[in-house]
Each structure stands twice: as C-alpha cells, then as structure tokens.
N, C-alpha and C positions, 0 to 999 in steps of 0.2 A: 504493499500499500504506500502511496505517495508520502502521506503524512507521517507514517511510522518511520520511513527512511529518513525524512528530513529531521525528525526529532532525534533519532539515533545519531545523525551527523552532528547536530548541535550539541549533544551531550559529549561526544567524542572531542569536539573542538573546545568545549568548556573544560573537560578534564585535561586536555594538553596544556591549556592556558594555566590551570592551577598548579601543574607540575613545574611551570617556569617560575614559581614563587609569587609571593604577594607584593606586587608593585604598586598597588593603589596608594599605600601610606606615603610612598617615596615620590608620588606624582607622576611615575612613569606609565601608568595603566591608561590606555587610550579609551576605556569605556566599552570594551568588547561586548559585542551582542547588545549594545544599548544605543539608541539614537544620542548623537552629540549635539550639545548646545554651543553655538559658535561663540568666541570670545567677544566682549565689548567692543574692542579694536583689534585689528589683525596683528599677529606677532612677528610677521615677516613680510616683505614686499612682494607683491604679486609680479611674477615674471612675465616677460613677452612670450607667449606661447606661440610655436611655429604657425604661421598662416598657410592652410592649404586651400587650392583654388577648387571651388565646387564644379562638378562636371553638370552643366546646365541640363542636358538631355537626360542624365540619370535622375535628376531632382524632378523634372517635369513627368518622366515616366512613372515615378512613384509618388505624384501627387504632393510634392514637397513645396510649400508656399514660401519660397526665398523672398527677401524684402526687395521685390522688383515690381514697380508699378504695372509693368506690361503682362504681369502674370494673369492669366485669363480667369483663374479660379479665385483671384483675390477678393472680388466683391462678394460672392456668396460664402465661400469657405472661410474668408478672412473675418467676416462678421461673426461667424459662429465660433472661431477660435479665439477671438477677442472677448467674447462673452464668457467662454470657458476660462480664459486666462484670468479675467478679472474675479470671477466666482473663487477660482481655486487659490489666487493670490490673497484675497480677503480671508480666506480659511487659514492659509499658512500664517498670515500676520496676526490673526486673532488668536492663534493657538501657539504662537512662537515656535512654528515648525521650521526645520531647515531641510528635511529630507523627505521626498514624496516618491514611493514606488508605484509604479503603473504596471498592472498586468491584466490578463483576460482570462476567462474560463478555458477557452481553446484556441486553437491556431487560426490565422486568417480572420481575425475580428478587428484589426486595424490598430492594435495598440502601439506598435512602433511609429507608424505614420503619425498617429495622434500625439504620441510623446515628443517626436522631433518638431512637429509643427507647433506644438504647444511651448516647447523651449524657444523656438525662434520667436514667437509672439510675446513671451515674457521677456526675452532680451531686448526687443524693441522698446518696451515701456521704460528701460534704463533706470529703474529704481532699484534693482538688485542685480548683483553678479549671479549669472545662471551658469549652472554646470549640468551637462547632460552625460550620464553613464549608461553605456550599452551592456547590461549584465546578462542578456540573452546569449551566453557564450556558446550555446549549441548551434544557434542559428542567428548570428549577429547581422544586422541589416542597417544600422544608422549610417556606417561608413559606405556600405553599397548603395543606400539611397542618395547619398551625397557624391558618389563617385570618386572618393578619396582613399588613400592608403595611410593608416595613422603612423605617426612616427615610431610609436611603440605599440604592438599589439596588447590590449588590456588583458587577454589571456596570459600573454607572456609575464606581464606584471603580477598577476595573480599567482603565476607559477614560482614567483620569487625574483624575477630579473628586474632590475631598474628600480628607480624611485617614482613616487607618485607624479612629481612634476613632469616626468619623461612621457607619461601617458596622455596628457592633455595637449590639445591643438585647437586652433581657431580657424573660422571660415571667414573672418573679416568683420564680424560683429564685435565690437570692443568688450562687451561684458558677457560674451557667451564663450565657454570653453566646453570641448567634447572629448570623451574618451571611448574608444571602441575597439572592435577587432575586424578583420577582413576575412579570417579563416575560422571555421567552427571548431570547438573543442569537445572532444568525447567525454572528458572527466570534469565537466563543467561543475557539477555539484561538489566534488572533492575541493576544486579551487576556491569556490565561493566560500566553502565552510572555514577557510583559513582566516587569520587576522588581517589580511591584506585589504579588505574592504574598510575596516576601521581605520587603517593607517591612511588611506586615501581620502576619507572623510575629515580625519583629523587635519591633514594637509590642507584641504580646502578651507576648512574653518579657520585655519591660521593665516590665510592670505586674503581673506574677504570678511568684511564686518557683518554683511547681511546676504549670505549666499542663499541661493535656492538650488537645491540638488534633485534633479529628476532622474529617476533610475528606470530604465526599461527592462522589465524582467521577462522570463519565459511564461508561457501559459501555465496557469495554475494547475490545472488537471492533467497536464502532459508530463510534468516532471517535478522535482522536489526543489528546485532552486528558489522559486518564489517564497516557499515556506522557510527556507533558511535565511532569507533577507527580511522578511516581514518583521520580525521581533527586534531587528537591528536598525530600523528606520522610524521616522516620527509617525508615518501614516501610509496606508495603501489604498490606491484607487483601482476600480475595475472598469475595463473598456469592454462592453458589449456591442454586437452588430445586430440591428434589426433585421430579421429574416434569416439569420444565420445562428445566433446563440439560442441553444435549446433552455427552455425553462428549467429543467431539472439540472442542467449544467450550471445555471446561475445560482440556483438553490445550493447546490453542493459547494460552489466557489465560496459563497457567502458563509457557510458553514466552516469551511477551512480557515477563513480569516476572522472568525467570531472572536477569537482570543487577542486580536491586535487592533490598534486604532485604525478605523476605516474612514477614508476621506470622501467616499461616494462612488457613483456609478456615472460613467460617461457613455451615453448612448450613441453609437456610431452609425452614419447611414441612416438617421431618422427621417423618414418621410413626412412626419408630423410637423418637423420644425420648419422646413423650407418648401414643402410640397413635393408631390410624388415625383415630379420630373427633375428634382435636384439631385445632383451627384452626390453633394455633400449634405450632411445634417447632423448636428450635434445637439444633445440635451445633457444636462447634469443635474443630478439630485441623489436622493437617498431612497433605496427601497425599503429601508427600515432605519430606526434610529441608531446612529453609530455609537460605538462605545466611548465612554469618556477617556 
C-alpha cells in the first residue's frame, strides 16, 4: 500500500537522523520533516542564478503562460491564474506559510502545468521571491515544459551531489528561481526521504525574507513521494480535472491527506468557470473544512 510504504520510509529517515545525534540544542538541526519558518531577514546574500533561455515552442506546446503579451491564451487563462494566485497568496500570508506542495489524485490532471503557471503568475506580482521545485522525480516535466536543461539535475542533488545553490536557475524573471530534472529517477522515493529537501528549504529561507516555495509532487495515488513530502511542508493542495478525476479517487486522495494541512482543491479544465468552449478553466475552493 502506498501510505504504508511512505510511513515506513519516514520512520527509517527519522531513525537515521536520530543516530546522527541531537543537534537541535546546538542549533544545527534544520527542522527535518517539519515545515520551516523563514528568518525575519536573510542571513546571506541571494546569488545571481544562471539564466536559461526558454524554448518558446516547448512552452506554447505545453500551455505555459510566459510573460509575453502576444500569448493567445493570456486573456482567458491569465485571468484564471491571476484569481488562483490571489486566493492562494492570501492564504499563504494569512497563515504565515512558506511552502505549498501541489499534487493530484492521478496522472494527467494538469498539476505540473498548473504549478508552473501559478509560479510564473506569483513572480509577476513581485511581492515575494518565488521558488519552484519539481519533486516529481519519476516524471519531471517543469524543465521539459520550458525546454531547458538545468545546471544541476535536482535528482543528482538529492543523491548527494552539489549544494542547494547549484540546483537553482532563472528564466529571466528576477524573483523566480526553479530547480528540476530532465531525466527520470527510478529511486525517487528513497531520494526524497533523505534530509536534502530540508537543506534546500533552509537555504532558500536564508537568502529570502519572504519566499514562496511551490513544490510539484507526483500523483498521490500512483506513488508514495507525495506522502513523504506532505508532513514536511506547510500545506498541500490538490489539482483535479473535470471529466477526468474519478470521484472515488478524489475521496481517497483527501483521506490520505487528512492528517496534514490542506490548502484546498484546484479544479482544472472547469467548463463552469469560463464556458464549455473554453480550453482553460480553473476554480479554487475546499471540498471540506481544512485541518487547522
């Protein structure tokens, strides 16, 4: 069972951490398996991340809304994403959240496109530094959607190579940094169960006073990585697709996330929002009262 495997990996990771000694009293503990609260002021200067050129044809093919006024989908989809951005940013600020993981019950429901477009729209507001992490290591898509090759594969970083700063890159927006992979990893859950996520989040919080970290996760009912990450972030949101997501799959996904802070549901491809002939449509809300 997916949830049993995730819990077992969490217990193994926590046991390994305990063997390393009690670092918390000395201030060395990074808050493993706990969401991090960013410091009031950054403790180090934010570096200039390498700037990668987006392949326009790849972005257009994958329905990515780059900051380009000629983008034909900007009018319809842009309005939907701006509404989604505003609702989620309000929730992040009201709850003092830094990290928001985004998953879906199954594959093909639009979570990665939604996460990337949401990050782009949040960055345009320029009120926060936005960091996008593609932790769908089995099927990484953020770099592919942008047509770029990362300076360091995020999977390589999780395997122990390099520092957090080496994984991040820019696509030209001053307050957006992205980390991802271009090649799939077969041992994704073992990589994510390590302490490297906490090190990356701690680094981000050290270079930005008010970061927003969006984390693209694998589908919740397909593999266990989302359950490995959920207790280590501030909140998790679900993307579901009208006409594709089964009701029993949504119920099961909500049950698996019941013990963690739930940010809400994003309804993708909603015909109710913009009309039946609209390619895009998004709605945001709660199928039930989220846990405090």
